[in-house]
Residue, then its C-alpha position, 0 to 999 in steps of 0.5 A: m471484533k474491533k480492529k487494532i487501530v494504528l495511527f501512522m503520525l509524524a511523531g519524531a524528528l525532522s530534518v528541515s532546511s530553508l531553500t529560498g526565502c519562505s513565503s509568509f503566511k499567518a497560522d490562522d489564515v484560512v486555506a480552505t473551508v468546509g462548510e462552516q469549518e476552516i482549515t487554517a494554514e497552519v493545519a494545512n502547511f504542517y500536513a503538507r510537510y508531513v506528505q513532503a517529508q514522505y516523498e523527500t525521504y523515501y522517493s527523491a532517489y528516484l525521481g531526483e534532486d529537482m522532484w517537485n519540478s519534473e512532471a508528474s502528469e502532462g502540464k503538471t508538476y510533482e509539487e502541483s500534483v501532490k498539493e492538490s492531492v494533500l489539500e483534497t485529502l485535508e478537505d475529505m478529512v473534515l468532511l468525514e469529522q462532520h459525519m461521525d456520528e452518522y456512523e456512530v464513529t468516536l475516538t477513545d480516550e485512549e486514542k485521544q491520549v496517544v494523539k496528545e502524546a505524540a503531538k507532545e513528543f513531536s514538540e519535544v524532538n524538533p527544534l523551535e525553528d524547525k516546528e516554525k518552518v513546518s508550522g509544527s506547532e503541538k496545536a497543529v500536530k494534534r489536530v493533523m494527527t485527530l484528523m487522520a485517525v478519525q478518516m481510518k476509523m470512517q473508512d473502516a465503518i464506510e467499507a463495512g458497509a461493501d457486499t462481500e459476497v462473491s461467487d465462485e463464477e465472478a471470481a474464477q481463475k483458471s490454472m496452467q503449465y506452460v513453456s516459453f521459448p524467448y526470443t532473446s538470449t543472454d550475452d557473456e555480460g549477463k544482458s538480454v539482447d535479442m536473437t537474430d532472425e536465424e535464431k527466432a527460427e530455429t527457436k520457434e522450431k524447437a517450440e513447435a516440435f515440443a507444442e506437437a509432441v507434449k499433446k502426446e504426453s499425460d504429464f506436461e510438466a514431466y515431459a518439459k524436464d525431459q526436455e530440459l525446458e522448465a514448465k511454469i504455473a499461472t493462473f488466469d481468467a479472460e482478463s489477464k494479460a500475463p503471461s502473454e494475452d494471446l496464450v491466455k486468450a488461447a488457454d481461456q478456451l480450452k477445456e481442462g488437460e487440453v494443451t494450446g499447441l504453438i503460441e507465438t508472439d513479438g517476444g516469442c512462443y508458447v506452449a501451455k495446458v490447462t490444468s484446472l477450470l477452477d483453481r481454489e486457491a487463486t480464486d479465493a485470493k481473486k474474491e478478496s480482491i473484489v471485495n477490497e475493490r468493493k470497499q475501496k469504491l464505496y469509500t471513494d464515492t462516499c467521500e465524492k457524494l460528501r463533498k459534492d454536497a458540501k460546501v468547498k471553497v479554497n483560498d488559492e492566494v493562501w495556499e499558493k504560499i505553501s511551497f515544497k521548493d522553499v523548504k526540505v523536508t526529510i525524516k530522520q531515520e531511527e531504528k524505531d519507526p518515527y512516525a507510527n504510534e500504536v492505539q489499541t483497542d480494548d480487545v487487543a490490550d486484554a489480549e496481550e495482558d493475557a500472553d503477558a500473564q501467561e508468560e509470567e506464570d509460565t516462568d514462576a512454575d518454572s522457578d517453583k519446579e526448581e526450588d522444589a528439586d532436590p538441591d543434591e539431586g545433580a551430585k547423586 
């Protein structure tokens, strides 16, 4: 079945302000060459500002006003890290576009029309001065949106080749009920504080008593409730780290229905009972996760291969002129998502038309019933 294609686009209004004197570059300067195809400065700048606007809008509260100078990883600022990702993504999008025929991928006339209309909308709702700062010409916006649309469809096509068969054995998830006895308490202000050594000893003694007694009980959860304790549920496999790596390691050695006994960690004590060696719901969810991981790996590996086989040349002198420190860009918040447009394939559009038609039919039927009814019936 065809899927609905959603193009996430900056087709709304931006808030743009200069922070320093903007670096000068010409729109047709070349930032990178992928094979024989050039990525111009205006295309690179607009896509970079598209990404910057998302960071400025949604992450600046967490990363601070000086986010672009802050360290993202050792020896690399957020600006350097994000710009590196931006350029690599642009290069990948161009590479994917060059290989569309191999995957029988095309943009439909409807999708092209949405791109065209979104680019026009962006041009109409943003002032000329702001558009110039982000290289937001209608031509550049249309080009970036086209590349984004191609990337999405190519990713779907590539991932369709991933192996989706996952056995129960490979994805098996067990389940357990457990009770925790943390070595922390809550103070009068609701904050968590470490227990004293004496309090920890008392907690451990309580946990030991529970561990010994619950072995004789058939209903782990009911007994925990009788002791005014909460029995929680967790699913796990040998690689799980929660709720405690030591607890998982112990539970993974047990048969269904067996109890771990006391498991002490730096943070407290645990006691658990294995309730299933194959939790169906958790195992199916794990299968889906494994398939998604395979799809993502296939896509990533394919992009890396295309990159390795292609000649990619970067003009650092031009790329360095595009800086997040000279222009601040955010998305103007509106009730309607200003940077999302939907492109629907024929089957989705038809389904919605059928639904609308059915609604109209139901409405007409109700109207006919009202017209056929005796107008004096209510007065009798």
